[in-house]
N, C-alpha and C positions, 0 to 999 in steps of 0.2 A: 637844719643847723649844720654848718660846715666848718671843719676844724682847719685852722691855719697850719699848714705843713711846711712852712718855710724854716726849717731847722738849719743850723749851721752844718756845712758840708764836712761832717766828720763821720767816718764809717764806724760800723759796729756799735750802734746805740750811743754815738757821740763820744766814745773813748778812743783816742788814737794810739794804737800800739804798732810796733814794728811787725812786719810779716807780710805774706803775699797777698792778703785781702784786707789788711787793716791800716794801710797807709804808711807814713814814715814814722820812724822811731822818735818818740818823745818821752817814753817812760822806760827805765831800765828793766831788764828782764829779771835779774837775780838780786839786786840789792835795793835797799831804801824802802821807806814806808809804802810808797805807791808802785813798787816793783811788781812784775807779774807774779813771781813766786813769793812775795811778801804779803800777799792778800790773805789775811786770816780766815775770812769766810770760805774762800776757795780751797785753802789748805785743809780746813776742817771737812769740807765736803769731799775732797779727794780721799781723806782717811776713811770716811763712811763708805764711799763707793768701793774702795779697795777691800774693806771689810765685808761688804755685800758680795763682791766677786769671790772672795775666799770661802764664804759661807755657801755660795752656790756651788763652787767646785767641791767642797766637802759634802754637801748634800748629795751630789751625783755619786761620789765614792761610796757613801753609805748605802745609797740605793743599789749600786752594783754589788756591794758586799752582801746585802740581804738577799739578793736574787742569785747570788753565786755566778755572776757574769764577769767577763773580762772587759777592760776598757776598750770601747770600740771607737771608730773614727768620728761617728756622729756626735758623741759627747765631747770629744776634743774640739770639734768645730764649734759646738754650742758654747763651750767656755771661751773659746778664742773670740767668737762674735760678741759675747757678753762683755769681755774686757775691752775690746776695740770700740764698741758702741758707747758704753758708759764712761770709759776712760777719755774717748774722743770728745764726748759732750761736755765733760768736766773741763777739758782743755779749751773748748770753744767758749764756755761760760767765762772762764778766766780771762780770755782775750776780748770777748765781745760784750759781756754783761757782768763785769767784775763785782757789782754790788747786788746781784740777784739773790734770792733767797737760797741759802746754802743747804737746806734740809729736804726740799722737794725731790730734786733728782736722785739722791741716795734712797729715799723711800720708794721711788718708782723702780730703781734697780733692784731693790729687795723683793718687791712684788713680782717683777718680771722673772727674777731668779727662781722664786718659789714656784711660779707658774710653769717655767720650763722643766723643772724637776718633776712635777706632778704630771705634766702632759707626757713627758717621755715615759714615766712609770705606767700611765694608763693606756697610751696608744703611741708607741715609738714611731710609727709610720707618719702620724700627723705632726709629731714633734719637729721633724725637719723643716716643715713648712713654717711652724712658729718661729724657728730660728731666723728664717729669711725675713719674716714680718717684723721681727725686732730690729733687724738690720735696716730695713726700709723705714720703719718708724723713726728710728734714731737719725737716719739721714734727713728725713722731712723736718724733724725737730731742729737739727743743726742749720738747715737752710733758713728756717724762720728766724732763728737766733742771729744769723749773719745779716739778713736783709731787712728785717723789720725793726725800724728805729723806735717807733711810737705806736702803741696799739690804738690810740685815739684816731688815727687815720682811717680806721675801719668805720667810723661814724659816717664818713662821707658816702659810703656804699651801703647804708642800712637797708634800703629797699631792694638792692641786689641780693643781699643776704636773705631777706624775707622771701624773695622769689626762689632762690636756691633751696632754702629750707622746705618750702612747699613742694618743690620738684622732687627733692630727695626723699622727703617723708612719704609722699603719696604716689611716687612712681611705681611702687610695687603693687598698688591697687589694680593697675592696668597691665603692667608688665611683669609682675612678679611671679614667683614659683612658690607653691605651698610646700612647706617642709615642717614635719612634726606639728601639723595642725594650724600653723600660722604662715600668713603670706608676706614674709618679711625680705625675701632674697630676690636679687636679680642674677640670672645665670648667663654666663658667657662661656659656652663650651663646657669644659670641666671645671671652670672657676665659678665661684658664687660670691656675691658682694651684697652686703646689708647697708643700703644707702642711708637709712634712718640714723646710723651712727654719726655720719657727718652732718646730717640734718639737724641733729641736737645742737651742735656747736653753732651752725648758722643761725638757728632760732635764738640761742642765747645772745649772740652778737646783735641781732635785730632788736630783741626785747630790751637789751641793756641800752641801746641807742634810743629806742622809742620811749622808754620809761624815764630815762635821764632828761628827756625834753618835755615829757607830758606829766611828770610826777606832781608838780604843783597843782595842776588842773584836776588830776585824778584823786588828789588828796583833799580837794575842796569838800566841805561838809555837804551831805545830803540830808535825807529825812532821818530823824532819830527813832529808836525803838529798842526797848529792853536794855537801855543803857548803851547802845551802840549807835554809831553813825553809819547809816547804810549808804552805799554809793548812790549818787544821783543817777537818774534815769539816762541822761546823755553820756555818762561815763561807764555805763554798764556794757557798752559795745565791745571793748576788748575781751572782757570777761566771757561774754556770750560767744564771741568768735572762737576763742580758745576751747570753750566747752564744746562747741559744735564740731571743731576739728578733732578733738579727743574722742568724742562719740563716733565720728566717722572712722577713725582708726580702729576702734573696738568692733565696728560692724563689718567693715570691709577687709581688714587685715587679720581679723579673728585673733587679736593679740591684746590681751588686758594689760600686760606689762608696759608696752610702748604707750598705749593710751594713758595709763596711770602716770607714767614717768614724765611725759611731755606736760601734762596738766599740772603736776606737782611742781615742776621746775618753774612754770609760769607763775603759780601762786606764791612760791617762795620769793621770786624776783619782784612781784607785784607788792608783796608785803614789805620787803626791804626798801623799795622805792617810795612807798606812801605811808608806811607805819600804820596802816588801817586794817585792823583785825577783821572788820566787817567784810572786807573783800575775800579774805581766806574763808570765813564762814559761809559766805554766799557761794563761793566756789566749790566748797565741800559739799554743800547742799545740792547744787546743781549736778556734780558729778555722781553723787549718790543716787539722785533721782534718775539720771540717765542710765547708770549702770543697772538699776532695778528694772527700768523699762526694757533694756537690752536682755536682761535675764529672762523676762517673761516672753520675749518675742523670739530670741535666737537660740537654737539648741546648743551651739558651741559654747556660748557664755554659760548656759545653764550646766553643761557638762563640767566646765572648769570649777564651778562653784561646788557642785556635788562631790567632785573628786577631792576638793579641799576639805569638805565637811567630813567625809568618810571614805578615805582611799582604799580601805581594806575590803569593802564589799565588791569593788572592781579591781582588786589587786592583781588579777591575772590578765587584765586588759588595759583599760584606760588609766588605771591607778598604779600600774606596775612601777613606773619610775619613781613616783613619790613614796610608795611603800618600801621599795629597796633603798631609797635614800634614808628614810627614817630608821630602817634596820641597820644601815651602815653607821649612822650617827650614834645610835644607841650601843652597838657592839664596840665602838671606839673607847667608851668609858672615859676615864680621867686621863690616862697616859697614852691611849692608842695601842693599836696592834703592832706598830712599828712601820717605818717607811718601807714600802714594797711588800708587806706582808698582809695586807688586807684584801677584801674581796669587792673593791669598789667597781671593778671591771664588769660586775653583774648589772650595774646601773647603765641603761642605754645612754649613750653620749655623755658619760661621766666626765670626760675631759673638757667639756664645754659648760652646759648649763648646770651640771651637778658636781663641779669640781670641789666646791666647798665640802660637800658631804664626804668626799675622798680624804680631805685634810682631816675632817673631824674623826673619821674612822682610823686612819693610820697614825695620826699625831694626837688624837684624843682631845679632850676638853682644853688642855693647855695649849695645844697647837692651834685649835679653832679660836680660842680667845686672843692668842698672840696675833693671829692674822686679822682679827677685828681691830686690835689695838693699833696695828700698822695703818689700817684705813683711817681710824680716828686721828692718828697723828698727822697723817697726810692732809686730812680734812681740816684740822686745826692750823697747820701751816699755811693752807690756802686761804682760810678765813682771816688769818693774821695779816696776810698780804693785802687782801681786800680792805681791812679796817685801816691799814696804814696809808692807803691811797687817798688823795684829795679829789681828783677828778671823778665826778659822779658816774660818767660812763665807764671808766676803768674799774671803779669800785664795783658797780653792778655786774659788769662782765665777769670778773674774777669770782664774785659771789655766785653767779649763775653757773660757771664752769665747776666750781666746788660743789654745788648742789647736784650736778650731774653725777659726780663721783659718789657723793654721800648717798643720794637717793637710790642710785642703781645698785650699789653695794648692799644696801639694806633690803631692797626688793628682792634680790636673788638669794641672799642668805636666809631671809625670812621665808622665802618661798620653798626652798629645799627642806626647811625644818617645819613646814606647815603652819607657820605663824600667819601667813597671808596666802592667798591662792597663787600657785606656782605660775611664773611668767617666763618668757623666752629671752630675757636680757642675760647678758654675760657678766661675769665678775671682772671689773676692770683690771687690766694688766696681767690677770692670772689665767682666765679661761682662754681656751683655744679660740681663735677667730682673728683673721687678718683685718678686716674692716673695723672691728672694735679696737684692736690694738693701734692701728694707724690713727684713728680718730682720737684716741686717748693721748697719743704722743703730740698731736697737734694742740690738743687741749692744754697739756703741760707747757708747751712752747708759749702759748699765749699768757699763761700765768707768770712764767719766768720773765718774759719781756715786760710785762706790767710791773713786776716787783723791781726791775732795774729802773723803771721810770720814777719810783719813789726816791731813789738815790739822786736822780738827775734834778728832781724838783727841789731837793734839799741844797743843791750846790749853788 
């Protein structure tokens, strides 16, 4: 299936504004219903972003006060980058995608602000790198907003994205470096990169394209049983392929989190495309069977499960992280110990995998629930964009991208609180990690471009 890309030659998603990269002036900047600064959506977005920037600045000041430190240059730079990135992105949306969803970018800015504050509190030396990754991620998001007119053009390259997804996800099997028991990173000198973060996005683009084309065939009835329509044998292929790839990740990368995440994203998109619950049940049965076999065969899988069941018996060794995480969450109580006054630095790599535990300790139950509520609001905004779209590919792509945020957030927050076995995924936009942050900014860019397409379709 090839999408006709012969759109009218109008820059910036079909909206012609005055400016260095948006063509000749046809819409006033300051007056009128269609003026640049008369856009109610973008004005509301700007108010939310400025509020987020002020809250971030206030959070840094509270942290400095609690630790009796003076304002240093790194915090000034962090706040300046924060204002520049999100203020600039709001300006770009106003010019290039004036009808894009107005809530997604402010929610992202709030999560990034909370992340910058906590990373600085837990590991100031790493915080400087996170500031630069926010700047780079914002730049990539801006470039996508400027040059991508219609996300449907991605359909034309679905097999390229499939190949890229396979390369990025499995490259660490052969070239990766094992860190903290999982083989997820590629090292380039002192720099490390987690290619699976981009691989997830490439996989969603391919699956959205494939399922948009094959959904009618996949949804065709197969054999019945127990009131369910089981998938026919010839349509079990994609399910078995994704199951095999997920098991390969579990075996060769020693990472339950990535394996579970990739397969769960596939099942969510498969269900949304076909509305067949039998696919989900069959997939869950396959994953459970494969995980159990891996548990019997591979010691590292068995260790993860045993640590999850009872971390206290190995709290001095393999269960030290999760044990300290549970202590931190419990000690936070309802209101928390106060920003900068907890002991979350006792958790190894607390600024990355266990940053949610630090929030729970220092901001308490109220702070942890507030963070969860922000993620739920972001997820709801993305789902609303998906439901508003008419094109099947765009609808599935946005839903798949939303599932990345939702599933990854759940997996890591549930992992550090021992609801599920601990995994090595990061908390989106909050945890330290350049590759994760960059991939998430790309994800948001695709959702924003797709939300603008809804407005174009209605004109």
